[in-house]
N, C-alpha and C positions, 0 to 999 in steps of 0.2 A: 312351495308345493302346489301343484295344479289341482284343479277340480277332479281331473281323471285319477290322480293319485289318491285323493281323499275318498273318492267313491269306490276305489278298488277296481276301476275299469282298466282294461288293457287292450291294446290292439291284438287281434287274433294272430297267432303265430303263422307266418307265411310258410309255404312249402319251400324246402331248401333248393338252392340252385345246384346245378351239377358240379361235382367236386372241383374239377380243374377250372371252372369258370366263375367261381365265387360261391362259397359255402357259408353256413352259419358261422358268425364270428368275424367275417370279413367286413371291411369298411363299407358303409352304405352311401348311396348317392346323396348328395346334399340337396336340400330343398331348393336352394338357390339355383343349382344347375337345372333342375326340372322346370322351375318357374321361368328361367331364361329361355328355355326351348318353347314352352307352351304359350307364354305371354310376353313376347319380345316388345321393346319400345315401338310405338309410344305408349303401350299399356304400362301400368305401374302396379306393383305388388307391395303390400305391407302386412306385417304380422302384429298380432295383439294377443293378450292372454285370454280374453273372453269376447263375447259377442258385442258388436256395435250396431246401433240402428242404422239402416240405410235411409239417408235423408239428403236433401239438397239437390242441386241441379244434376249431379252425377249418378243419382240412384238408378236410372235406367241403364247405365253402362257399368254398373258394379255387380260383382258376384262374390259371395262369401263361400269359404271352404273350411272344413274342420280338419286340423292336423292331429293325428292320433299316433301315440297316446298323448303327445304334447309337442309344442313347437321346439322344445329342446331335444326331444328324442323322436324325430319324425319317422314313422313307418308307413302310414297310410295318409292319403290326402283325399277327402271325400266331400261332396257337396253338402251345404249346410241344411238343406231342407230335410224334414223328418223322414219322409218316405225314401228319398233318394239316398240319404246317408245310411239308413238302415239296410237298404238293398245292397249298397256297395260293400258294406262290411260283411254281410251274409255271403256274398259271392266270393270275397277274398279269403274267407275262412274255409273254403272248400275248393278242390278236394283236400283232405288232410286227415290228421289224426283225430281221435276223440277229444283230445285236449284243445286242438284248434277249433273243432266244431263247437265245443261248449263255450269257449272264449268268444268266438264270433257271435254266437247266439245271444250271449249275455250283453255284449256291447251293442248289438243291433237292437235289442229290446230297449236298452237305455237311450239310444238315439231316437228310436221311434216314439218314446215317451217324452221327448223334448230335452234330452240330455245336452244337445248342442246349444239350445237356448239357455240352459242353465250353466253353461260354461265348461262342459265336458271337452277336453282337449284344447289345443290352441286354435286360434282363428287367423285365417289368411284371407285378405281381401284383394281382389283383382279389379282394377278400374281400367276399362278399355279406353284407349286414346282416340284422338280425332282420326277420322278416316277409316275406322274399323268396320264400316259397312262393306268395304271392299275385302273379300276373303283373301285376296293375295297379300294384303298388308295387315290384316287384323289378327285376332286371337284364334287359337285352334278351334274354339267353339263356333266362331263365325264361319270358319272354313267348313267344318263338319256339317253345320246346319245347311250350308249352301249345297253341299254334294248329296246329303241324305234327305233333304227336304222336310226336316222336322227339328223341333227344339231339342238340343242335346246338352246334357250335363256330363262332366267328366270326373272320373276318379282314377287314382293311380297308386300303385305300391312302390315304395322306394327300395329298390333292390340292392343286393350286395355287389361289391366291386368285381367287375370283370370287363374285359375288352368289348364284349358285345352288349353291354348294358345300354338300354334305351327306354324311353317312356312307353309303357304299354297301358293304354287307357281303356277303362271300362266306360262304355257310353250308355247313359241312362236318360230316361224321360223324367220330367219333374215328378211323375207319379211313382217312380222307382222301377219302371220296367227296363230291362236290359235290351238295348238296341243292337249292340255288337261290341267288338273290341278293335282298337286301332293301335298300330305300331308306328312310331315316329323315329326316323333316323337321326343320328347325332354326329356321325363320322363316316368315312368311306366304308369301314367294315360293316356297320349296321345298315348302311345304304345297300350294300351288296347282298346282305342277308335278307332284307325285306324284298328286294327284287327276286331273290331266289325263292322265297316263300310264295310269292305271287305266282311264279312260274310253276312251282310244285303243285299248288292248289288247282291251277288250270289243268295240269296233267291228270291229277287225281279226280277232277270233276268228270272226266270222260271215261274213267276206269270203272269196272264192275267190282265193287268191294262190299259184298253183303255182310262181312264179318266185322266191319268197323264204319264209323261215321266221322267225316272230316268237315272242317269249316268251308263255307263258300265265300268267295271274294265279293264284297259289296261295292268296293271302290278302291282304285289305286291311282294315285296322282302325286303332284308335288305342291308343297306349300312352304313358302319362305325358304326355298332352296332345299327342302328336306323331303325325303320319300315318306308317303303316308299310305299305309295299307289298312283297309277296314274290312273286317270279316264278321259274318254273323256269329251270334253267341250260341255255342253248343250248350244244351241244358245240363251242365255239369253239377248244378245245385240240386238236381232231383235225387230221390232216395237211392242209395247205392245198393248194388247187388254184388255178392262175392263172385269172383271169376269162377266159372264152372271148369272142371278138369279139361284141359286141352284148348280152352278158349283163346288164351293169349298166343299159343303156338299156331292155332288156326289163322288168327288175324295177321301175325307176322309172316306166315307162309304165303298168305294171300297177297300181302303187300309186295313180297319179294318177286312175285310174278308180274307186277306192273311193268309194261314195256317189254315183257318177255324175258326168259332166262336163257343162259348160254353156258357152254363149258369150253375151256381151253387152257393153254399154259399161262402161268402168271407172267413169265418173262415175255416181254413184248406186248403185253396186254394194255388196253387203254387205261385200265384202272391203275396199273403200276406207273404208267407215264404221268397220269394226273397227280398221283401221290408224290412222285419225285418233283414235279413242277411246283407243287405247293411247298414242299420242303425247301426247294431252292429259293423261294420267296421269303423264307424265314431269316431272321438276323443270323449272321455267322456266329459260330461258337461250338463248344464241345458237344452239346446235345445234338445239334444238327449234323455234325460230322459222324458221331456214333450211330445215329439213326440211319444216315445214308449208307454207312458200311454194313449195317444189319440188313438193309434192303438188298444190297448187292449179294450178300451171302444167301438170303432166302431165294432170290431170283435164280442164282446159279444152280440151285438144287433141281430146277426144272419141274416143279410140280404143276399138275393140272387141277383147276378148281372150277366150281360152279359159280356163276355170277348172276346177280339180280339186283333188285332195288331195296333200299332201306330208308327208314324214317330219319335216322341220323341223331336223334336224341330221345328215343322212346324210353320213358321212365314212368314210375308210378305217379309222379306229379304232373305229367303231361297227358294223362288219360283218366277216364272215369268209366267204371262199369255200372250201367243203369238199366232200368227196365226198357229204355229206348235203344239199347245197344251199347257197344263199346265205343266211347267217344275218345278221339285222339286229336290233339292240337299241337301247335308249335312245330311247323314243318319247314323251317328255314334251312335245315341241314339235309333235307331229302336229296338223295342221289340214286342214280341207276348205275348198273354195271360194276357193283362192288361184290366181294366174296359173300356168298350166302352164309348167314350166321351172325353177321355183325349186330343186328338188332337184339337178339337174345343175350349176346355177350355184353352189350352196352347196358341193357336192363339189369343184368346181374351185377355188373361192376358198380353202377351208380347206387343200386339198392344196398350193396354191401358197405360202401363208403359212407353214404349219406344217412340212410335210415338205420342200418345196423351198427354204425359207428365203428366198423372194422378198420384197423390201420390201413392206410392207402396202399402201401407197398405189399402188405400181405394179401390184400384183395386183388391186386394186379397179378401177383403170382398164382393165386387160386384160380383166377380166370383162365390161365393157361393149363394148370394141372387138371382142372375139372372140365376142360373143354369137350372131351369126348362125350361125357354124360349130358352136358348142357346142349350140345348140338345134335345128338342122336335123334331127337324128335323132328328135326328139320332135314333129315336125310343126309347129313354130312358124315362121310365115313370116318371111323375112329382114327384112321391113319392120317387124315387131313385136318382133323379138328384142332390140334395144337397149332398147326400152321395158320389156320384161320384166326385163332386167338392172337397169335403173334402179330399178324397183319392188322387186326383190330387195334391192338395197343399201339402199333406204329401209326395207324390212321389218327388216333386220338392225340398222340404225341405231336404229329405234324400239324394238327389243327391248333393245338395250344401254342406251338412255336410260331406258326405263321400269324396267328391272331395277336401274338405278344401278350398273352394272358399274364405272365409274370410281371411285366412292366405295368399292367393295369392294376396290380395288387391282388389278383386271384390267389386264394389260399393255397391251392395245389396247382398253380400255373406253371411250375417247373417240372416237365416230364422226367428230367434226369434224376429226380429224387424218388420217383415211384414207378413210372411206366417203363422207362428205358432199361433199368436194371432187370426187370422181369423179362424183357425181350432178349437181353444179352444172355441171361441164364438159360433161356429156352432154346436158343438157336443150335447149340451143339447136339441137342437131343432130337431135332426134327428129322 
């Protein structure tokens, strides 16, 4: 039993991932996988149950981390210093439920009081190898220090299994101030998503968006053959405010206008062409065939729709309502020229499945049945709302298939078990 167990300390519950991309209960990334990305050879990594003094000729090249709640059950990796470790835990506990907030505060207080020195959690030591003064061959901290111009400590949450899983680092000063957040690619999919997020943030930086705040790009580059995107830290840890009536609708409507809105037939649209192209890149199988036939049936009906931009993954855990405004992050799925209404439908579906624990198939069906009420505030006519909902479910299905979420172990990565049945049921009634 570890010191964390005997003290009753626990890592704060992390916000859930979106249902098809890894949800509570799915397998978590191994500590070894993360270490191999962040500290490749010649750096070395070792684990121990408790703190060890830094001594000897390597002490200037060594850095210690606390593994929470323990090395056997890793959920968080934070710097060992009191201020930095406490700040990292506070940030990872928010936004979230009251339970997450209370757990993160208790653990942060324990770390600030010297819990790491007393053996709270497991201990991981990184020793930089020869030549690490060169950021091209050194550790991630060395690279970030060189591009940001300041000393940087890193912490990371070990997320649930999904194809787009990658290290997302909180960047801290030794005094516990958050410098920003960094994403590191681990495969072609995460490389493309990081590049897409950088492009999205550059577009949004030139847009007029008084109803929401988005991160700014501090740095984009390559390290060890991996994409690295560094963004400033939105102050999501500030005191929360309840959303005022209509606030979320206002922000989503504002975003839909980025790049301009248009109206035209679905058949022959750029959106449908892109959706078909993504589906064609998915592995062959019954789900891909069924979804392709459903798109043919919808396009043949000849509907006209309004098109605009969407966030792509707007959920309660990718935003925070504060006195400083509505903060929204994680823009790697942003796209323009999609049917207006995708963002509110996504927000509803993810909330139903993840936070309300509604059975996934029921939630998908409800997304279509209640589409008219969900989309009325966005000016979508009742006669088109169900069609927009069907296209949204098709969009999500194509995403999961093309990303191979099922192969990555995502809990709801097979759209044929919950999304596609709702599409098939709705098509005859459109």
